[in-house]
C-alpha positions in Angstrom: -29.2 -12.2 2.9 -26.8 -13.8 4.6 -26.2 -12.3 8.4 -23.7 -12.6 10.5 -24.6 -11.6 14.3 -22.3 -11.2 17.3 -20.5 -13.9 15.5 -17.0 -14.4 17.7 -14.1 -17.1 17.0 -11.9 -18.4 19.0 -8.8 -20.9 18.2 -6.5 -21.1 21.5 -5.1 -17.3 21.4 -6.4 -16.4 18.4 -9.9 -14.3 18.7 -11.9 -12.6 16.2 -15.6 -11.2 15.9 -17.9 -10.2 13.1 -21.5 -8.5 12.9 -22.5 -8.0 9.2 -24.9 -8.4 6.2 -23.6 -9.9 3.2 -26.1 -9.9 -0.1 -26.5 -12.2 -2.4 -25.1 -11.5 -6.2 -22.5 -8.6 -4.7 -18.9 -9.6 -4.6 -17.2 -9.2 -1.6 -13.3 -9.1 -1.6 -11.5 -9.9 1.8 -8.3 -8.7 2.7 -6.1 -8.0 5.5 -2.8 -9.6 7.0 -1.2 -12.8 7.3 -3.0 -14.7 10.2 -5.7 -11.9 10.9 -8.2 -14.5 10.1 -9.4 -14.4 6.4 -9.6 -17.8 5.8 -10.9 -19.0 9.5 -13.7 -16.6 8.5 -14.8 -18.6 5.5 -14.4 -21.3 7.2 -17.0 -20.6 9.9 -19.4 -19.3 7.0 -18.7 -23.2 5.8 -19.2 -24.4 9.2 -15.4 -26.1 9.0 -14.9 -23.5 12.1 -16.9 -23.9 15.0 -18.2 -20.6 16.5 -17.3 -19.5 20.0 -21.0 -17.5 20.1 -23.3 -15.3 18.0 -25.3 -16.7 15.1 -25.7 -17.2 11.5 -28.8 -16.5 9.3 -29.3 -17.2 5.5 -32.9 -15.6 4.2 -34.0 -15.1 7.7 -33.7 -18.7 9.0 -30.8 -19.3 11.5 -28.0 -21.9 10.0 -25.3 -21.5 13.0 -25.4 -25.7 13.5 -25.9 -26.6 10.2 -23.7 -29.4 9.0 -20.8 -27.9 5.9 -23.2 -29.9 3.2 -27.0 -28.3 4.4 -25.7 -24.5 4.1 -26.1 -22.5 0.5 -22.8 -22.1 0.0 -19.4 -24.1 -1.4 -16.0 -22.8 -0.9 -12.5 -23.7 -3.3 -9.8 -24.0 -1.5 -6.2 -22.8 -2.5 -5.2 -26.5 -3.8 -8.6 -26.6 -5.7 -9.5 -30.2 -4.1 -9.1 -32.4 -6.9 -8.8 -36.2 -6.0 -5.9 -37.8 -8.0 -7.0 -41.1 -8.8 -10.4 -39.6 -10.7 -11.1 -38.1 -14.1 -12.3 -34.4 -14.9 -15.5 -35.2 -15.3 -15.4 -37.3 -12.1 -14.1 -34.9 -10.3 -17.1 -32.3 -11.5 -19.5 -35.2 -10.5 -18.6 -35.1 -6.8 -20.2 -31.3 -6.6 -24.1 -33.3 -7.4 -23.1 -37.0 -5.9 -20.2 -38.3 -3.8 -21.1 -41.3 -4.5 -20.9 -40.2 -8.6 -24.8 -42.5 -9.0 -25.3 -39.7 -11.8 -28.3 -39.5 -14.0 -28.2 -38.9 -17.1 -29.6 -35.5 -16.3 -26.8 -35.1 -13.5 -24.0 -36.1 -16.8 -25.6 -33.3 -18.6 -24.7 -30.6 -16.1 -21.7 -31.9 -16.0 -20.6 -31.5 -19.3 -22.6 -28.7 -19.7 -20.1 -27.2 -16.9 -17.1 -28.7 -18.5 -18.3 -26.3 -21.8 -18.9 -23.4 -19.8 -15.0 -23.4 -18.5 -13.7 -24.6 -22.1 -12.3 -28.7 -20.5 -14.8 -30.7 -23.2 -11.3 -31.9 -24.5 -10.0 -32.8 -21.2 -12.8 -34.2 -19.4 -11.7 -38.0 -19.7 -8.4 -37.0 -18.1 -6.9 -37.3 -14.2 -6.0 -33.8 -12.5 -2.3 -34.0 -12.6 -2.2 -34.3 -16.7 -3.7 -30.8 -16.5 -2.1 -27.8 -16.1 -2.8 -25.1 -13.4 -5.2 -22.8 -14.8 -7.2 -26.2 -16.2 -6.7 -27.2 -12.7 -9.0 -24.2 -11.5 -10.9 -24.7 -14.2 -11.9 -28.2 -13.6 -12.5 -26.8 -9.8 -14.4 -24.0 -10.8 -16.7 -26.4 -12.8 -17.5 -28.4 -10.0 -18.6 -25.3 -8.2 -20.8 -24.5 -10.9 -22.8 -27.5 -11.3 -23.5 -27.1 -7.1 -25.2 -24.2 -7.9 -25.2 -22.7 -4.3 -26.2 -19.3 -3.8 -22.8 -18.6 -2.2 -19.4 -19.1 -3.8 -16.7 -18.9 -1.4 -13.1 -18.7 -2.6 -9.9 -18.8 -0.4 -7.0 -17.7 -2.6 -7.5 -20.8 -5.1 -5.6 -18.8 -7.7 -2.3 -17.9 -5.8 -0.1 -20.1 -7.2 -0.9 -19.0 -10.9 0.7 -16.2 -13.1 -0.7 -12.6 -13.3 -2.4 -13.2 -16.6 -3.6 -16.7 -16.0 -5.0 -15.6 -12.4 -6.9 -12.9 -14.2 -8.7 -14.6 -16.8 -9.4 -17.5 -13.9 -10.7 -14.2 -12.1 -12.8 -13.2 -15.4 -14.1 -16.5 -15.6 -15.0 -16.9 -11.7 -16.9 -13.0 -12.5 -18.9 -14.1 -15.1 -20.1 -17.4 -13.5 -21.1 -15.9 -10.5 -23.1 -13.2 -12.5 -24.6 -15.9 -14.3 -25.8 -17.6 -11.7 -27.2 -14.6 -9.4 -24.6 -16.0 -6.8 -22.6 -13.9 -4.3 -19.0 -14.2 -3.9 -16.9 -14.2 -0.9 -13.0 -13.9 -2.1 -10.1 -14.2 0.2 -7.1 -12.5 -1.3 -3.7 -10.3 -0.7 -4.2 -8.7 -4.3 -5.0 -5.2 -4.4 -5.2 -5.6 -8.1 -7.7 -8.5 -7.7 -9.7 -6.3 -5.4 -9.9 -3.5 -8.0 -10.5 -6.5 -10.7 -13.6 -8.1 -9.6 -15.2 -7.0 -6.3 -17.7 -4.9 -5.6 -17.2 -4.4 -1.3 -14.2 -5.5 1.0 -14.4 -7.1 4.4 -10.6 -6.3 6.3 -9.9 -8.3 8.6 -7.5 -7.1 11.1 -6.9 -6.8 15.0 -9.5 -9.1 15.9 -11.9 -8.3 13.5 -13.7 -9.0 10.3 -15.5 -5.3 9.6 -18.5 -4.9 8.1 -18.1 -4.7 3.8 -17.4 -1.2 2.6 -17.2 0.0 -1.5 -14.7 -1.4 -3.2 -13.4 1.7 -4.9 -13.4 4.0 -2.3 -12.0 2.1 0.6 -8.5 1.3 -1.7 -8.8 4.9 -3.4 -9.0 6.3 0.5 -7.8 3.1 2.8 -8.3 3.8 6.5 -4.6 3.6 8.4 -4.5 -0.1 10.1 -6.0 -0.7 5.7 -3.1 1.7 4.3 -0.3 0.1 6.3 -1.2 -3.7 5.4 -1.2 -1.9 1.7 1.4 -0.5 1.6 
């Protein structure tokens, strides 16, 4: 379990608090108005955004001050964070070893991840030679080889068309189900919430609210969420 106790994030005049527990194996959608702090919350979980106060625990062990690389999670950003001068295989290999000194076993893991996301025939290409959907698949393959208990997505499929975005969401859902990972996904699209989320974390008015069942919340939203959804 990932537990947030009395978290407070401060950036200039921005303030956001959070108290909640997230269960591994569950899928959480993070929604709320632009500028409310959805991406900031993910950054704080990963260790990229410092906490003003509060503590973060994983399986009972405190990880508040742990370096990003020492935390039990991997994050997929909006731009997929692929290096244009490296091949697809090399980009995925970075998820195992940043120096790309891969063992035979590591290379097998990369090949298996490529096959799982349907990119075996694109392994030697550079990201610029791939379509948007293929780039997203490559980024997901790197997440897959890292095999962390938590996968955090910061709207990585926002630029894709509806059909391709749904395809990627289905793939994400399959991957986290297969690995048993927990998923925390920032999205602006209510249809994404209904498609993939078990629970919803609403961020607004300076607070990330504790998760609530997705179907129940989307069918009967409180006033602030209703105003956001329109």
